[in-house]
SEMAR-793922 format. One record per atom (N, C-alpha, C, O, CB): x negated, y, z negated. Coordinates in pm, whole numbers, plus 50000, padded with zeros to 5 digits. Each point is the difference from the previous one (the first is absolute). Glycine has a CB too. Layout:
XYZ
...
//
This chain:
857619830574792
498564994250082
500124985749985
500284994749892
497975024750054
501534973850173
499934987050007
498864993949927
498925005850015
502234997050187
498864987349728
498994994549916
499024990050090
500464989850051
501245012449735
497165000950226
499074991350061
499694986349917
499374999849894
499685021950210
501424968249955
499914985049922
498664996350014
499744988849955
502585002250094
496625016150009
498684996449981
499045008149915
498774999150002
501714991950200
500265016849725
499225009249898
500004992249871
501004993649967
499725029650139
498064977249809
500074993049879
500895007049898
500205012250004
497544978850045
502785001249860
501025003849910
499435013449915
500695010049977
500244963650011
497775024749973
499575011449921
499905014550067
499855010849942
498954971349940
501345015250264
499815013550068
501555004150011
500335011950005
497274983250143
503204995649855
501425002850007
500575007749886
500935007950017
499204972150108
499245017449743
500545004849878
499145013749997
500615010149965
500064965449905
498015025650162
499315011450004
500685011850081
499945011649957
498104973250014
502565012250137
500535008750099
501325005249937
500385011650019
498514975750184
501825003749719
501305005749919
500174988849887
500394988450012
500985024350206
498174995049658
499994990249875
501304994949971
500004990349925
498195021549974
502994992550143
501474995049975
500084987250056
500884992249963
500195029550044
498044975250085
500104985350060
499524990749899
500294988250021
499315018950215
499744995549662
499514989849897
501274993549936
499944988049972
497845025749976
503244992650028
501284994749939
500694990350095
500594990049960
499715031549909
499604982150265
500554990450090
499394986950003
500634989649985
499955028450136
498004983149901
499194988250003
500124991649872
499964987750009
498505024650142
501694994349724
500244993149885
501324992650022
500084988249967
498615028649891
502214988950189
501394994150017
499974986550066
500714990549965
500205032450054
498024976950099
499924987650075
498894989849936
499704989250052
501055024850165
498694991249661
499044991449942
498634999450080
499274990149999
502724996949909
497755024950163
498765001450084
498855007149929
500185011749965
501304989150234
497504994249779
498705005349929
499285010450089
499304996750096
500364980849783
500565034350086
499515010850075
498595005949938
499365008850056
503194996250011
497084989249814
498965005049938
498744991750003
499065003050074
502585007949798
498344978450044
498974988950015
499724996050139
498864998150041
501874993649747
500455007050293
499814994650130
500645009050119
500564996250102
499414980849780
499745037150071
500345009350104
499305000150117
500365007650090
500275004149751
498274979750177
499284999050132
500894992150101
499725001150120
497964999449761
503214992950088
500834991650090
500955008950077
500545009849947
499314970449898
500335016250280
500905008050084
501414997849955
500114991949908
498325006750286
502705006949852
501214997749973
500434987250063
500734992249939
499575031250034
499234974250154
500244986750056
499504989749922
500774991049968
499205018050238
498764990749753
499454988749919
500544998549864
500084988749952
497955014050170
502355007249813
500754998349879
501344993050001
500304990549928
498565028850019
501964986750147
501334994250007
499864985150055
500814991449964
500285032650077
497964973450038
500014986350049
499664990449884
500614989549980
498725018550254
499644996649693
499584991549889
501184997049894
500184989549937
497435020750096
503255003249964
501044997049897
501404995650044
501025000149932
497765016049945
501044980050251
501374993450076
501165011550010
501204997549990
498334976549902
499935039250129
501055010650024
500095004550143
499094998050080
500545009849693
501494998050258
500175004950148
499125013149992
500195008549912
502424981550146
496475011250036
499185013750004
500895010850036
499935011249949
497984978150120
503075006750037
500935012350045
500755004249901
500305011950003
499904981350206
500234999949695
500875003149881
499215009049907
500515010649964
500744967350051
497665018849949
499205006749912
499415012550059
499845009249920
499754969549973
500065023450235
499505010550068
501295009850006
499795012049984
498304973650152
503115010349883
501105008349992
500235006849870
500415011649995
500454974450169
498895006449724
500335006049867
498745009949957
500125008449911
501404969150016
497305020350145
499115010049976
500055012450064
499285009349966
499594974049988
502105017450156
500155012850071
501095009449926
501215000150025
498134987550204
500045019449684
500655009049895
500315013250055
499175005750071
499634983149752
502355016750149
500345012650042
499045012349952
499604999749883
502724989950120
497335019850071
499395011449968
498804994749925
499955002849880
502155012250119
497024978650049
498804993049932
499095011549981
500025010150070
500174965850039
498985021849791
498885008849956
499115000950091
499614989450050
500645006049743
499245016150250
498905001450128
498724993149948
499655000449882
501235023850216
498444969350001
498794994449974
498885011449994
499915009250082
500944968750029
498405020249791
498805010649969
499215000850117
499574989850055
500225005449704
499975017750289
498835003050106
498884999049918
500005001649877
501145014250282
497684980949928
498624998949936
499765012949907
499604998249885
499444987950327
501195026449834
499665009649916
500765002749896
499635009049925
499444998150235
502184985549810
500764999449885
499614989749903
500465001249887
501225007450244
497574982049894
499744988949916
499315003849889
498955006450006
501074979650167
500635009749705
499505003249867
498534995749996
499604990350064
502725006949826
496825010950027
498654994649953
499964987549944
500954997049928
498525023550033
499644971150057
499964986749930
499935003149834
500704993049926
497984994850296
500665020449734
499815002649854
501325004149942
500374996549888
497225010450143
503215002050064
501505003349944
500784988650011
500854998549913
499155024650152
499914968750023
500714987849987
499694991549898
500874995149929
499365006550280
498624996349775
499544990649872
500465005549860
500344992549909
497515001050223
502145021149859
500465007849900
501464996549957
500404997149887
498015020250198
502334983750039
501394998949997
500534985049954
501004998149930
498985020850259
499204971449861
500224985049950
499674997549845
500544991749928
498815000650315
499725016049724
499744998749841
501095006749920
500524994849901
496965005550135
502855011650012
500955007449927
501354993949990
500745001749903
498025017050163
501554973750042
501534995150006
499984984749985
500644995049908
500175024550257
498534972849917
500054985049982
499224994149870
500474992149918
499685007250343
498605006149741
499154995249882
500585005049859
499994992949900
497905007750258
502595011449846
500445005249872
501424992149968
500304997349884
498455027650157
501964972150051
501194991349981
499534986849938
500444995949893
500795014750306
497864983049873
499684986249961
499325000849873
500204990149931
499635001650299
499385017549714
499274999149877
501235002849878
499974994949889
497455014250235
503524999149920
501005002449891
501034986950001
500434995149896
499395033150132
500454968050075
500954988850020
499574986849955
500734992849932
500035019150248
497964984649861
499564985849971
500314995249857
500704990149980
497485013450187
501295003449740
500254996449854
501414999349958
500464990749934
497485019750020
502755000150088
501455000649966
500774987150050
500784994049927
499095032050088
499874970550103
500574989050081
499504986549929
500784990749976
499225024050256
498754985149741
499424987249938
500724997349864
500314988549968
497345015650144
502615006649808
500594998349873
501504994150023
500484991949921
497995028149977
502214984750214
501254997050037
500154985550044
500924992849962
499335030750094
498784972750027
499774986350053
499884990149884
500664989649998
498165019950208
500374993849702
499684991749880
501314998749906
500274989549941
497175018750071
503365004049978
501194998249910
500954990850075
500464990249940
499315033149947
500514978750223
501054992950096
499674985149993
500844991349981
499415029050189
498424977549847
499504985049981
500414993949868
500644989649989
497365015650150
501535003049755
500124995849876
501664996849958
500334991349920
497305022850036
503244994350111
501464997549961
500644989750088
500854992249958
499365031249961
499364976950207
500784992550091
499314989750070
500564994450094
500715024249929
497544978149942
499124989250057
500454986649989
499604991850082
498715021849870
502604982649944
500434986249980
501144998450116
500074988850052
499385010149669
501355009950319
501004999150090
499425002650147
500464994350099
501235012749714
497305001950193
499385002950133
498574996749990
499205008749965
502415009450089
498014969849977
498624994749991
499125007650100
498784999949982
502054976849947
499665029650168
499215004550097
499315014049948
499015004650057
502544982750125
499025018449713
499435011449939
498674997749948
499215009549997
502954997349952
497454980350005
498744999049968
498915001850121
498925005749983
502084980049832
499425009050303
499345004250115
499775012850048
498965003650053
501754978849983
500505026049940
500015014850022
499195007049918
499405009750047
502664988950020
497774997949805
499235004749902
498444997950023
499175009149995
502854986949860
497704990550172
498624997050069
499535009050106
498975006749992
501514971149965
500355022050147
499605005950127
499915015749989
499155006750059
501954973350063
499945025349793
499885013849986
498615004649919
499345009950030
503354990349977
497044992049903
498705002549915
498784998250104
498995007049990
502084983149770
499085000850334
498794998650117
499855011650079
498915004150039
501504972749988
500865029450001
500015011350080
499475013049934
499325008250062
502544980850049
498455012149770
499525011949900
498494999249998
499255009450025
502874990049815
497494987350125
498674997649988
499135002350118
498815002449984
501924982949856
499835014050288
499235001550113
500145016950035
499095006050058
501354966350029
500575033049879
500165015050053
499355008749905
499755011350043
502454984950068
497435001049756
499275008149911
498715002350050
499765011950023
501464980349797
497774998950206
498755002750046
500025004950153
499095007050045
500064975949781
501825013350242
500135004350133
500295015150022
499355006250084
501384970949954
500265028949887
500265013149997
498755007749941
499565009950059
502944984549924
496945000949900
498775005949950
498835000550099
499295010050003
501464982249780
499034997350298
499015000650105
500295012350114
499105007350042
500604965949913
501545027450082
500415010050097
499805015149922
499455009250060
502404972450068
498535019849763
499925013049939
498735003949980
499695011550031
502224985549872
497144994350043
498655004249961
498954998350100
498955006449992
501704988349793
499634996050321
498854997750085
500355002350162
499225005750076
499914976949734
502005012750224
500285000450152
500605013250024
499455007250083
500954967749947
500565028849914
500735015450031
498965010549979
499865008950084
502544984649827
496805006149974
498895012150009
498934997550104
499355009450045
500924995249710
499554982850283
498944999150112
500525006350128
499275006550075
499814972049828
502215019450120
500795006150127
500135013249991
500075006350106
501194975549923
498785024749856
500165013849989
498575005950025
499845009150082
502214988949754
496834996350087
498815007050033
499484998850131
499305008950046
500274988849741
500764990550287
499685001050142
500695009350076
499455006250090
500044972949895
501815022649983
500815010350080
499455014949984
500025008350091
502084976349876
497455017549910
499425012549971
498635004250054
499785010950055
501544985549760
497834994450165
498645000150030
499654997350152
498985004450052
500724988549709
501254999450305
499654997150134
498784991650022
499375000350106
501705019949939
498614971949849
498854990549984
500544987649969
501104998749944
497355017649981
500704973250115
500644984949968
499514998549838
499265007949941
500474978950339
500815002349671
499594995749870
498664997949984
499374995050093
502584996049887
497385012749895
498734998249981
499524985550015
498934997750056
501265022049806
500484971550095
499784985150015
501194993350059
501135003949974
497364996249831
501284989850276
501224991850052
500905005950086
499695010050064
500214979749748
501265004950197
501035005450086
501384996449931
500154990849920
498355006850300
502495011149823
501424998149944
500554986150033
500764994049924
499695030950103
499124970350092
500524988450044
500214987849905
501074994049995
497955014750198
499964988249738
500064988449910
501075003049877
500834991549965
496575002550100
502515017049883
500925001249866
501465002450069
500994996549936
497065015549880
502074993250299
501365001150036
500574987350050
501204997849988
498405025350060
499554967850012
500554986650017
500354993149876
500974992649990
497775006150207
500405003949705
500404992149863
501365004849948
500844992449953
496655005449974
502695016850086
501285004849967
501084995250067
501034998249934
497935019050010
501064980250184
500974994950097
500244985549952
501144995749986
498085019750218
499704977249770
500264985449949
500715000749879
500934992149986
497084998950109
501725017749808
500775000849884
501465003950001
500834996049919
497105008350002
502315004950194
501335003550028
500834987950027
501114998249950
498105023150136
500094969250007
500634988850037
500484991449890
501154995549998
497585006450192
500294995449709
500284992849880
501175003949931
500884991749975
496905005350006
502345017049982
501105004849921
501115001150074
501055001149935
497605009849931
501444989250265
501235001050086
500584985049997
501224998350005
497825022250161
500094968849825
500314986750002
500704997249870
501054993449999
497045000850154
501345010849728
500584997449869
501345004850000
500934992949963
496975008349926
502265010850152
501495007649992
500904991250083
501154998249961
497985027250023
500364968050146
500904994150067
500514988049929
501144995850017
497885013650175
500074985049725
500404987249908
500915004949918
500964992549979
496984995750016
502055022849947
500885003849886
501365002250078
501034996349944
497075015349890
501954993450274
501195003850068
500604985550030
501234999749986
497895024550121
500354964849927
500394987650022
500524993649866
501034993549989
497355005550207
500745004049709
500514992849860
501315004549964
500824992649946
496945006049962
502495014750124
501245007649937
501114999250104
501035006649984
497535010549874
501264974950251
501004998050110
500335017050048
501145004849998
500064968549887
497755033350150
500045013950059
500435008949892
500725009350036
499824983250197
499165006749636
500435008049890
501424999549988
500645010449981
497515003550043
502414974649986
501574998549987
500264999949858
499244993349930
501134993250279
500605020249735
500355001349867
500794987149955
501014997650066
499005028149960
499704966149877
500594987749982
501315003749913
500105010549937
497554975350080
503325004149988
501225002549912
499675002549851
499144993049946
502154992150211
499255023249784
499705001149864
498855007649959
499725001049881
501304979750111
498285024850101
498655007749974
500285011549922
500945007450028
498034985750179
500225009249689
500075012249912
499265010650069
499324998350101
500834988949685
500075026450136
499385012350059
498654999350027
499525005550099
502005006249795
497724981150012
498534998850020
499744991250112
499035003050070
500515000749696
501234984650268
499684992650105
500235006750133
499304997550098
501164984249759
500515026850145
500295008150131
499065010150012
499695003350114
502634993149882
497025010649887
499065009550029
498604993150033
499175006850060
502165009749791
498414971850115
498814993750032
500064997250153
499095003950074
500654986249686
501405002750290
499954998050136
499975012050091
499354999250104
501724981149837
499645031950026
499975012950072
498455003750002
499355001750103
503165006449820
497014992749947
498625005249986
499094992050089
499165006550062
501255000849700
499614979850255
499134991450091
500395004650142
499135003950077
500744974849761
501315021050192
500265004150138
499545012650041
499545001550113
502244985749872
498305023749920
499575012350042
498375000650002
499435007850076
502835002249828
497084981950015
498785000749995
499324994450120
498915004650036
501414995749735
500384988550302
499474994850113
500425008350126
499364998750104
500614979049779
501085030550109
500265008650113
498955011049996
499475003850104
503034991149896
497225009949889
498885010149982
498704996350032
499175008150040
502044999949799
498564980150147
498624992550028
499874998650152
498935001950057
501134983949719
501005011150284
499995000050159
499585012650065
499135000450086
502694984049905
498905027049959
499645011950043
498695004849957
499445007750078
502814995949931
497194993549892
498645002949940
498914993150077
498985006050035
502044996449738
499204984850255
499064993750092
500015005050154
499035002550072
501254977649770
500885020650183
500075004950142
499285012550027
499495001650110
502604988049903
497835020549883
499425012350031
498484998149990
499235006750070
502825006349846
497514977249990
498594996950000
499444991450125
499065004650064
501244996549682
500244987150286
499604991450097
500265005550132
499114998450084
501244983849767
500835024550186
500175004850140
499845013250029
500125004150116
501214979949900
498405024049882
499635014950017
498745004349944
499045002850072
503215001449924
497714996549878
498605004449944
498944992550022
498995006750021
502035002249825
498804977050158
498904993850008
499575000150157
498855002050036
501774984549744
500355011450297
499305000250154
499595014250040
499255000950097
502254979449985
498875030449860
499565015050015
498765000349933
499115006250059
503145004749945
497494984049890
498715000049926
498954993250072
498885004850015
502304995649782
499204988450248
499024991050082
499685007450152
498894999150051
502194977249820
499845029850183
499765008650113
499095010449968
499025001650072
503084993650011
498115012149818
499335011949949
498554997049992
499165006850059
502845000649811
497714981650052
498704995349978
499314995150132
498795001450014
501964992849751
500015000050329
499424996150114
499475012950094
499014998650071
502564979749905
499065032850020
499665010650072
498985009249938
499605009850063
502544987750027
497384999349781
498955007949941
498634996450057
499704988950044
501675012949751
497865008950200
498604999950063
499284988149911
500344997349885
499535030950191
499244966349986
499214989349927
498855008649912
499194994049928
501234985750277
//
């Protein structure tokens, strides 16, 4: 199927999640900036839109969900918590200890590790209250609204969802900085096993975060806002 270059990146990945890795390979942000069309994103990145579109034309692409097959918002939120949030809660402290250890051992020869340590700590400090807010406030509100068919007792989902989107942008930027600091997670000569594990862990966390943010920014949040707009006043 020919890829429509005027479709937003987030929609392209929603239609076939395998495309996320293709866009990652070109360095295109499909999560925080998934609202940009393929044409806009490639133009801004100085890439050939035809080349990227061709790479996104995957064989035996996964079928697009029909309206009747779309998963319930509450089920999607539950899946995000069980997969991405669970991963982050377990991995953040483990990786923090590894970042601290590598900085302590190799910081003299690799001064950029001080920046990596500081930036990673800032990302964790932002993610902790962010995920807590989703799990305790926003996701339960979406579930209650879906089950009751009634709007929230006070306020709207629009403001907290916009705040979460803004926080996604902040965390996404922090991980982009870490990628730059580490030269794309390149393993330096003479790196020990812990150094390699740290770089691998940081890269894996960034990739998972992209998928995590995509599911919220480009799928769950738009559906929840649309559901709220259709409820009776």
